[in-house]
Residue frames as qw, qx, qy, qz and C-alpha x, y, z in Angstrom:
[[0.031, 0.869, -0.291, 0.399, -24.96, 11.64, -9.09],
 [0.788, -0.058, -0.478, 0.384, -22.04, 10.60, -6.92],
 [0.413, -0.902, 0.031, -0.120, -21.55, 12.09, -3.48],
 [0.567, 0.468, -0.484, 0.474, -17.95, 12.80, -2.53],
 [0.635, -0.717, 0.102, -0.267, -17.01, 11.99, 1.04],
 [0.574, 0.330, -0.652, 0.370, -14.01, 10.93, 3.12],
 [0.671, -0.644, 0.073, -0.360, -14.43, 9.58, 6.64],
 [0.543, 0.309, -0.692, 0.361, -11.69, 8.35, 8.97],
 [0.666, -0.634, 0.097, -0.381, -12.09, 6.97, 12.44],
 [0.540, 0.315, -0.707, 0.332, -9.44, 5.54, 14.75],
 [0.740, -0.621, -0.054, -0.251, -9.94, 3.92, 18.12],
 [0.164, 0.601, -0.699, 0.351, -6.93, 3.78, 20.44],
 [0.845, -0.251, -0.438, -0.174, -7.47, 0.27, 21.85],
 [0.766, -0.523, -0.121, 0.354, -4.46, 0.54, 24.17],
 [0.204, -0.863, 0.224, 0.405, -1.33, 2.61, 24.56],
 [0.243, -0.432, 0.708, 0.504, 0.34, 0.63, 21.75],
 [0.227, 0.234, 0.873, 0.363, -2.51, -0.53, 19.49],
 [0.342, 0.387, 0.114, -0.848, -5.20, 1.09, 17.41],
 [0.388, 0.385, 0.817, 0.182, -8.03, 0.08, 15.11],
 [0.140, 0.454, -0.071, -0.877, -9.19, 2.28, 12.29],
 [0.508, 0.519, 0.676, 0.124, -11.63, 2.46, 9.42],
 [0.009, -0.395, 0.271, 0.878, -11.39, 4.62, 6.33],
 [0.463, 0.570, 0.676, 0.048, -14.23, 5.19, 3.88],
 [0.035, -0.511, 0.208, 0.833, -13.96, 7.37, 0.82],
 [0.547, 0.615, 0.548, 0.151, -15.89, 8.23, -2.33],
 [0.104, -0.789, 0.171, 0.581, -13.91, 10.51, -4.56],
 [0.729, 0.682, -0.019, 0.055, -12.54, 11.31, -7.99],
 [0.503, -0.648, 0.452, 0.350, -8.87, 10.66, -8.62],
 [0.713, 0.622, -0.301, -0.122, -6.40, 9.63, -11.32],
 [0.960, -0.068, -0.131, 0.239, -3.68, 7.02, -11.41],
 [0.451, 0.524, -0.278, 0.666, -0.95, 9.66, -11.31],
 [0.372, -0.651, 0.226, -0.621, -2.35, 10.98, -8.00],
 [0.941, -0.297, -0.115, -0.116, -2.31, 7.45, -6.58],
 [0.762, 0.254, -0.332, 0.495, 1.48, 7.57, -6.54],
 [0.024, -0.578, 0.321, -0.750, 1.40, 10.36, -3.93],
 [0.409, -0.219, -0.828, 0.315, 1.33, 8.85, -0.41],
 [0.385, -0.633, -0.110, -0.662, -1.34, 9.97, 2.05],
 [0.234, -0.427, 0.657, -0.575, -1.53, 9.72, 5.82],
 [0.848, -0.066, 0.172, -0.496, -4.25, 7.10, 5.62],
 [0.973, 0.205, -0.104, -0.011, -2.16, 4.51, 3.80],
 [0.151, 0.754, -0.593, 0.239, 1.27, 5.24, 5.28],
 [0.770, -0.034, -0.609, 0.190, 3.18, 2.40, 6.85],
 [0.648, -0.669, -0.275, 0.237, 4.09, 2.33, 10.53],
 [0.317, -0.767, 0.234, 0.506, 7.37, 4.11, 9.75],
 [0.515, 0.749, -0.307, -0.283, 9.28, 5.06, 6.65],
 [0.468, -0.419, 0.764, 0.148, 11.34, 2.36, 5.05],
 [0.484, 0.143, 0.828, 0.244, 10.05, -0.39, 2.77],
 [0.208, 0.242, -0.384, -0.867, 8.88, 0.45, -0.71],
 [0.391, 0.370, 0.824, -0.175, 5.28, -0.49, -1.45],
 [0.037, 0.113, 0.542, 0.832, 3.77, 0.21, -4.90],
 [0.478, 0.045, 0.124, -0.868, 0.26, 1.61, -5.37],
 [0.547, 0.141, 0.787, -0.247, -2.64, -0.83, -5.35],
 [0.594, 0.470, 0.653, -0.009, -3.71, -2.33, -8.65],
 [0.317, 0.862, -0.077, -0.387, -2.34, 0.34, -10.97],
 [0.831, 0.135, 0.393, 0.369, -0.74, -0.94, -14.16],
 [0.437, 0.473, 0.261, 0.719, -0.40, 2.27, -16.16],
 [0.195, -0.544, -0.291, 0.763, 0.12, 5.82, -14.92],
 [0.161, 0.502, 0.496, 0.690, -2.17, 8.22, -16.76],
 [0.071, 0.015, 0.271, -0.960, -4.08, 11.37, -15.99],
 [0.397, -0.328, -0.652, -0.556, -7.46, 9.76, -16.71],
 [0.394, -0.288, 0.410, -0.770, -10.04, 10.50, -14.05],
 [0.471, -0.211, -0.844, -0.147, -11.93, 7.77, -12.28],
 [0.569, -0.523, 0.109, -0.626, -14.52, 7.58, -9.55],
 [0.483, 0.113, -0.835, 0.239, -13.62, 5.34, -6.63],
 [0.669, -0.562, 0.061, -0.482, -15.37, 4.11, -3.54],
 [0.600, 0.247, -0.704, 0.290, -13.20, 2.36, -0.97],
 [0.681, -0.664, 0.085, -0.296, -13.19, 1.08, 2.56],
 [0.527, 0.388, -0.664, 0.361, -10.16, 0.05, 4.63],
 [0.763, -0.632, -0.049, -0.125, -10.03, -1.64, 8.02],
 [0.448, 0.606, -0.498, 0.429, -6.70, -1.14, 9.76],
 [0.782, -0.615, -0.070, 0.068, -5.10, -2.59, 12.86],
 [0.445, 0.662, -0.406, 0.445, -1.75, -1.21, 14.00],
 [0.785, -0.583, -0.119, 0.171, 0.39, -2.24, 16.94],
 [0.279, 0.803, -0.358, 0.385, 3.25, 0.06, 17.83],
 [0.852, -0.505, -0.003, 0.135, 5.83, -1.53, 20.02],
 [0.205, -0.842, 0.448, 0.220, 9.48, -0.99, 20.75],
 [0.389, -0.341, 0.813, 0.269, 10.58, -4.29, 19.25],
 [0.225, 0.212, 0.882, 0.355, 7.82, -5.66, 16.96],
 [0.375, 0.435, 0.160, -0.803, 5.54, -2.97, 15.49],
 [0.178, 0.137, 0.877, 0.424, 3.13, -4.38, 12.90],
 [0.449, 0.319, 0.143, -0.822, -0.02, -3.53, 11.00],
 [0.255, 0.230, 0.905, 0.252, -2.67, -5.36, 9.00],
 [0.344, 0.334, -0.015, -0.877, -5.20, -3.95, 6.55],
 [0.391, 0.397, 0.818, 0.141, -8.21, -5.25, 4.69],
 [0.146, 0.422, -0.108, -0.888, -9.43, -3.18, 1.78],
 [0.430, 0.507, 0.734, 0.136, -12.19, -3.14, -0.81],
 [0.018, 0.527, -0.132, -0.839, -12.21, -0.61, -3.63],
 [0.557, 0.608, 0.560, 0.076, -14.49, -0.03, -6.63],
 [0.187, -0.456, 0.305, 0.815, -12.97, 1.93, -9.54],
 [0.525, 0.668, 0.527, 0.031, -14.98, 3.35, -12.47],
 [0.363, -0.212, 0.320, 0.849, -12.94, 5.08, -15.21],
 [0.347, 0.597, 0.091, -0.718, -14.41, 7.84, -17.37],
 [0.604, 0.579, -0.310, -0.452, -13.33, 6.42, -20.74],
 [0.253, 0.414, -0.871, -0.078, -11.03, 3.39, -20.54],
 [0.819, -0.176, -0.407, -0.364, -12.38, -0.15, -20.02],
 [0.403, 0.257, -0.747, 0.462, -10.37, -0.70, -16.80],
 [0.588, -0.464, 0.119, -0.652, -13.37, -0.53, -14.41],
 [0.611, 0.073, -0.773, 0.154, -12.80, -3.04, -11.62],
 [0.705, -0.659, -0.001, -0.261, -13.36, -4.23, -8.08],
 [0.447, 0.455, -0.657, 0.402, -10.26, -4.67, -5.87],
 [0.775, -0.585, 0.004, -0.238, -10.19, -6.64, -2.63],
 [0.712, 0.350, -0.492, 0.359, -7.16, -7.50, -0.60],
 [0.704, -0.695, -0.077, 0.123, -4.97, -7.45, 2.43],
 [0.414, 0.691, -0.385, 0.450, -1.66, -5.92, 3.46],
 [0.797, -0.578, -0.101, 0.145, 0.53, -7.06, 6.37],
 [0.363, 0.731, -0.350, 0.460, 3.64, -5.20, 7.53],
 [0.818, -0.552, -0.103, 0.128, 5.86, -6.51, 10.36],
 [0.295, 0.787, -0.402, 0.363, 9.05, -4.95, 11.70],
 [0.820, -0.393, -0.237, 0.342, 11.76, -6.02, 14.03],
 [0.035, 0.937, -0.207, 0.278, 13.55, -3.06, 15.61],
 [0.846, 0.033, -0.351, 0.399, 17.02, -4.36, 16.41],
 [0.452, -0.332, -0.242, 0.792, 18.34, -1.05, 17.75],
 [0.102, 0.786, 0.202, -0.575, 17.81, 2.70, 17.44],
 [0.094, 0.617, -0.474, -0.621, 19.67, 2.58, 14.14],
 [0.164, 0.192, -0.887, -0.388, 18.74, -0.78, 12.59],
 [0.647, 0.155, 0.521, -0.535, 15.42, -2.46, 11.79],
 [0.067, -0.017, 0.905, 0.419, 14.13, -5.21, 9.53],
 [0.558, 0.269, 0.196, -0.760, 10.78, -5.32, 7.77],
 [0.152, 0.127, 0.935, 0.294, 8.69, -8.05, 6.15],
 [0.439, 0.358, 0.194, -0.801, 5.62, -7.03, 4.18],
 [0.177, 0.161, 0.911, 0.336, 3.11, -8.77, 1.98],
 [0.443, 0.331, 0.104, -0.827, 0.13, -7.66, -0.09],
 [0.219, 0.204, 0.917, 0.263, -2.47, -9.77, -1.86],
 [0.355, 0.382, 0.078, -0.850, -5.05, -8.20, -4.17],
 [0.403, 0.369, 0.820, 0.172, -7.88, -9.71, -6.20],
 [0.169, 0.382, -0.173, -0.892, -8.81, -7.57, -9.23],
 [0.416, 0.436, 0.797, 0.039, -12.09, -8.30, -11.03],
 [0.000, 0.201, -0.327, -0.923, -12.42, -6.34, -14.27],
 [0.530, 0.454, 0.455, -0.553, -15.87, -5.49, -15.62],
 [0.640, 0.686, -0.018, -0.345, -15.15, -5.10, -19.33],
 [0.158, 0.673, -0.702, -0.175, -11.77, -6.76, -19.93],
 [0.950, 0.013, -0.199, -0.238, -13.04, -10.30, -19.34],
 [0.642, 0.264, -0.592, 0.410, -10.19, -11.03, -16.99],
 [0.635, -0.761, -0.003, -0.133, -9.50, -11.41, -13.30],
 [0.479, 0.554, -0.531, 0.426, -6.08, -10.95, -11.73],
 [0.776, -0.603, -0.140, 0.119, -4.50, -12.09, -8.48],
 [0.361, 0.734, -0.337, 0.467, -1.61, -9.79, -7.55],
 [0.786, -0.582, -0.108, 0.180, 0.80, -10.54, -4.72],
 [0.410, 0.693, -0.397, 0.441, 3.97, -8.90, -3.57],
 [0.822, -0.531, -0.120, 0.169, 6.25, -10.02, -0.79],
 [0.442, 0.712, -0.279, 0.469, 9.33, -8.28, 0.43],
 [0.717, -0.515, -0.220, 0.415, 12.00, -7.90, 3.04],
 [0.238, 0.860, -0.077, 0.445, 13.82, -4.71, 3.90],
 [0.655, -0.285, -0.294, 0.635, 16.75, -3.56, 5.96],
 [0.009, 0.918, 0.156, 0.365, 16.48, 0.01, 7.28],
 [0.652, -0.163, -0.262, 0.692, 19.48, 1.82, 8.72],
 [0.095, -0.973, -0.180, -0.111, 19.14, 5.18, 10.44],
 [0.676, 0.260, -0.190, 0.663, 22.55, 6.84, 10.10],
 [0.169, -0.030, -0.314, 0.934, 21.51, 9.97, 11.97],
 [0.226, 0.483, 0.567, -0.627, 18.50, 12.08, 12.89],
 [0.444, 0.636, -0.038, -0.630, 18.06, 13.23, 9.27],
 [0.372, 0.492, -0.700, -0.360, 19.59, 10.40, 7.23],
 [0.782, -0.033, 0.566, -0.260, 18.10, 6.95, 6.59],
 [0.278, 0.411, -0.751, -0.436, 19.22, 4.26, 4.15],
 [0.792, 0.041, 0.458, -0.401, 17.27, 1.20, 3.08],
 [0.108, 0.266, -0.880, -0.379, 17.68, -2.00, 1.13],
 [0.696, 0.186, 0.366, -0.589, 14.46, -3.58, -0.15],
 [0.035, 0.146, -0.918, -0.366, 14.16, -6.96, -1.91],
 [0.570, 0.272, 0.387, -0.672, 10.68, -7.61, -3.30],
 [0.120, 0.067, 0.900, 0.413, 8.88, -10.10, -5.55],
 [0.519, 0.293, 0.103, -0.796, 5.75, -9.18, -7.51],
 [0.153, 0.075, 0.956, 0.239, 3.59, -11.99, -8.94],
 [0.551, 0.239, 0.051, -0.798, 0.45, -11.70, -11.07],
 [0.231, 0.163, 0.948, 0.144, -1.77, -14.65, -11.92],
 [0.384, 0.329, -0.030, -0.862, -4.49, -13.88, -14.44],
 [0.713, 0.364, 0.575, -0.171, -7.29, -15.49, -16.42],
 [0.593, 0.798, -0.105, -0.013, -5.56, -13.79, -19.39],
 [0.894, -0.198, 0.082, 0.394, -2.20, -15.61, -19.57],
 [0.520, 0.559, 0.032, 0.645, -0.57, -12.71, -21.45],
 [0.221, -0.835, 0.076, -0.499, -0.98, -10.58, -18.30],
 [0.869, -0.478, -0.053, 0.116, 0.85, -12.95, -15.94],
 [0.449, 0.683, -0.399, 0.417, 4.32, -12.08, -14.70],
 [0.755, -0.549, -0.163, 0.321, 6.86, -12.46, -11.93],
 [0.317, 0.799, -0.155, 0.486, 9.10, -9.47, -11.23],
 [0.733, -0.441, -0.252, 0.453, 11.96, -9.46, -8.72],
 [0.178, 0.869, -0.035, 0.460, 13.25, -6.05, -7.61],
 [0.646, -0.323, -0.294, 0.625, 16.06, -4.74, -5.48],
 [0.057, 0.891, 0.135, 0.429, 15.85, -1.12, -4.34],
 [0.556, -0.189, -0.327, 0.741, 18.41, 0.93, -2.47],
 [0.066, -0.884, -0.302, -0.352, 17.12, 4.15, -0.93],
 [0.425, -0.099, -0.337, 0.834, 18.76, 7.06, 0.80],
 [0.156, -0.837, -0.450, -0.268, 16.45, 9.54, 2.53],
 [0.350, -0.012, -0.293, 0.890, 17.58, 12.89, 3.83],
 [0.171, -0.829, -0.516, -0.129, 15.21, 15.15, 5.74],
 [0.188, 0.598, -0.170, 0.760, 15.85, 18.77, 6.63],
 [0.510, -0.527, 0.318, -0.600, 14.16, 18.09, 9.97],
 [0.044, -0.228, 0.956, -0.180, 14.84, 15.05, 12.14],
 [0.538, -0.213, -0.673, -0.461, 12.23, 12.29, 11.79]]
């Protein structure tokens, strides 16, 4: 039997920095992984970061156990965060059971109240149990975020995704450019 639990703890180390840990054991599906949660949000809205380790969006249930260590520094000019994560995923029927380990770093430069730049990078090691393959996924990106008003934000995100795999048919490099416009009914 699997116990379901979610624990979050954050220590405010100073007025501008915090350290946190997240532990969770739960059932989910890859479609739900696309919905952002407060635990994995970035320092502020802007750059586009894909979900961890998901290749195909399905409704198949899986059991996951994960732990994340998070450090965040909020500053007026250079807010940044770093995360270490470890996640075990066991699917009900498909052979995609795996262990994921990795890191995520997000650094911003706030040029003014309306303009900021972001650099982010993620590296994930995926070790599959039944597929006889291991993957190394990395994505690196830069973003420009423009706040046109209290409710309107625009962004430009340039990102490269790279997968190295023991199965050569699974390797790829994907370059993406995303333009976003966000409108909120309430000021951010």
